[in-house]
N, C-alpha and C positions, 0 to 999 in steps of 0.2 A: 754736683753740679758747680761749677765756679761762681760766687758770689764776692764782689769785688764793691757792694754797692756802700760800704761804711766808709769809703774814702770819698764819696760825694759830695756835693755840696760846698758852699764856699767857706773857707776857713776864717775862724776871728780874725788873723792877721790880713786877710784879704779885704774882709768886710769895714776894716778899719781902714786900710790903705786905698781902696775904692772911693772913700767918704771925702779923700785927700786931693782928688783928681776927677777929669770929667773923661769919661770913656769916649772914643771917637765913635761916632754914628755907624752903625751897621749899614753896608750896600744893600740895597733891596734889590734882589736880582728877577728882575721882571723883563718879560719879552722886549727885544728890540733895545735894550740898555748896551750904551756904549763902555764894553769893558775895557778899552784902552783906558779911557776915564778913570774907571773904577781902579785901575791898576795903579794911576798914577796918584789918586789919592792916597791909597793904601801904602806905596812906597813913599810917598812925601812926610807921612805920619813915622815911618819908620827910620828916615833921614834925619828928623828932628831929634828923635832918640838917639841915633848916631852920633850925630854931632854934638850933643851934650856929653855922650860919654868920652868921645875924642877931646873935648876940651878939658876934661877932668884928669886926663891923663898927664903925666910928667913926660919927659923927652924918653920915649920908649925905645929910639934907636932901631927899631925894626925894619928892615929893608923890603919896600913894597913895590914890586914889578908885575906889570901884566901881560903875558904872553898869548898869542892866537895857537890852539891845537887844531889840527886837521882832523875831523871825524873821519868816522868808516863810510861817510857818505858825500865824502869829498868836499865839504863846508867846512867852515872855521868857527870856534866857539873860545871865548876868551877865559882864562885862568889867571888868576892873581896869586903869586907866589909872596908868603912872607916869611923872611929869613931872620932868626933871631940875632942879636947883636954879640959880638965878641964870641962868635963859634966857629970854629974853623971845619969843614967838613964834616957837618951834622950826621947824625947816623939814625934820625927817626924822622919819617914824612907823614904828615895828617891829611887824608883827604877831606876835604870840607863839603858840605853840601848845604846850601841855606834853605830856609823854610819858606812857605807861601801858596800851599795848595798847587804846585805847579803851576801856578798862574803869576804871582807877583815875588819881588823879593830881586836881588841882584847881589854882584859882588861888593858894590858898594856899600851898600846897606849894612852888610855886616862886618865893613872893615874893623870897628873897633873889637868886635868878638875873635877875631882871626889875629889881629894885632897882641890881644891878650894870651891866647893860646899860645903863639910864638915865643913870646917875651918869657911867661911863666913857666911854660912846660919845656924851653929849649929844644923845638923842632921846628922844621918846616912845614908850614901849613900851605896847601894847595887847595883854593877854593876853586870850585867849579861853576861858571857860568852857562850850565845847561838850558837848553831851550825850553820856551815856556807854551803853555795853552794860552788862549784858543788858537794861537798860530801854527803851533806844532802839536800833533796828536802822539799819543803814545803809541809805540814804546820809543819814541824818538829820547825822551829826559833819560830813560835807561839807559839807551845806548850811549849816550854822550857819558854817562857817568861810567860805563865800562870802558868806553874808549880812552878817557882821561886816565883811568886806572893803568892802561897798557902802555898809554905814552909815559907815564912818571916811571914805569919799568924800565922802558928803553933808554930815558933820557936824563936819570938821576945823576951821573957821573958828571954829563955835560953841564947840570944845575949846579955842579961844586958840591956832590952829596956823596958822602962815603958809598961805594958800591956795595957794600954789607948792610944796607940801610934797613930798618924796619918798618913797614908801613900799616898805618891805621887808618880807620874811617871813622867819620862823624856825620851826623846830620840831625837837623831841626825838623820836625814834624814830616812834611813831605820828603825833605832834604833826607831823613832818617830813613824813609823808604827806599830812596837811591842806595843810600850806604850799606843798608841790610839785603840789598837785591844783590850787589856786586859781590858781596860775601858768600851768598848763597852760590850764586852763579859760577863762582871760582871753585867752590868745593864741590860742586856737581861736574865741575870738568875736570875733577882729579888732583887740583892746585891747591896748593894751603900756603899761601904769601901773606895774606894779611893777618896781621897780629893781634889785632884787637878792634872792637867797635864800641862806639859810643850812640846810643840812639835815644835822641832827646824828645820827649812828648810825640814818640813816633806815629806817623799813619804807617800800617803794614800790609793794607788790603782794601780792595775796592769794597764799599758800602755794600754792596749784593753778596759780596764773598765771606763778609764777616762771619766767622764759626757761632753763631747763636746759639747751637745746640750743645755746646760746651758751656753755656753760662744761663743764668736764670734770665729769661727774656726781659721781664718787666723791669728787672734791676741791672742790666746790660748798659754800658754807659752811652751807647748812640740813644737810648730810650732815658736813662736816668737825667743826662746832661743835653738834651736836645735843645736846651733853650740857655745854653752856656753864655757868659757875657761875652767873651772875646772869639769864641769859634763855635756856634749854634751848629747843629746836626745838619740844618738845610744847606748851610755852606758848605760842609764837606762832600753833600749830594752834587752841591753845583760844580764844585771843583773836579769830582769823578766824572760828571756829563762832560765837562771841558775837555778832558783826557780823550774822550772817545775811544776807548782803548778796542781794538778789533778783536773779534769774536775769537781769534786764533791764540789771542794773548789774555783773554780775561780770566782762564782759571789757572794759569801759569804761576809758578813762584817768582819769576822776576817781576812780574807786576805785584805779588801777593806773596812777600816774604813771609809771612806769618804762616803761610801754608805751605812750607816746605817740607819736602819727604824726608822723614827720618833716616832713611836708609840710604837716600841718595845723596844728600849733603851731611857728610860726616867732618867729624874734629872740627868743628865751629871753633872760633877763638873766644877767649875772656870777652865778656861782653859788659857794658854798662848800659841800663836803662833806666830813664828818668820818665815819671809821669807827674801829670797834674790830677788832682782830684775830680774838678769839676770841668770835665773835658770830655766831649763825645769820643775822643780817640783813646783814652785812659786804659781801656781795656785790650786795646791792639797791644801795648806795652806788656800790661799784666799778662795776658795770655803768651805773649813770648817768653816771659820770665817763667811762666810755669812749664811751658814745653823746654825750654832750656834747662830747666830744674830737673825735670822729668828725665833728661839725657845725661844729667850730671856735667852740666858743661858751667 
């Protein structure tokens, strides 16, 4: 059985860093709580951090443009394009999914991150404004991700991107679940268009679907890191509850990409996975790495 508990607990660097700042208070998820107010508080804190990052940037030269995309249920969601400077007909596109437990986050919150990706990597970043809980239940967020993937494939040339472009995906936390989901969905459909995925501190399955049988239960990250400073396990459970995933989707790999069928999803692309040690989601990423290693990806 796997045991990644040696990665747990705060590092010396984190202890020193945390002494120099005050962490934002955790929302107290109680009945009848105003979830919109909680979202506004979380996003406001993230906006402050974003603004500091933008101030520290020089003249980045990245062109930012917001476009509305029609979804498969005939509504519209925003996507934001970040085009690198001094590049004609870019040949790579990165689909980017912000994090926030499917509940918070926005295109603007991650402006600085996307600008840096476009400028430093020389690719067009397409940040996806997928719909959030609790207003929108699963699998809406996952379908939004897939719809934008399909939209990019149909409209790349109209956006001034080479018809032979390479497509990559990246997501943070819950956004990583969306990124991994469309990779698995694509492979299960027999397509192999996405060339690589970057999953940062990924959420990869519903809490009750976590494959605890593959890991020592008392040392699994949902237990070991249940009181983590930035994301306690109680938040993970609350975020999953707000997804309100229907029974017809609860067991499937679209919602739970960690549980993909190794026979059905073949030829997965090169994968970058980043985890944090003191994070209840840590073992999602570690088990995905272990699974990919076993399949020799």
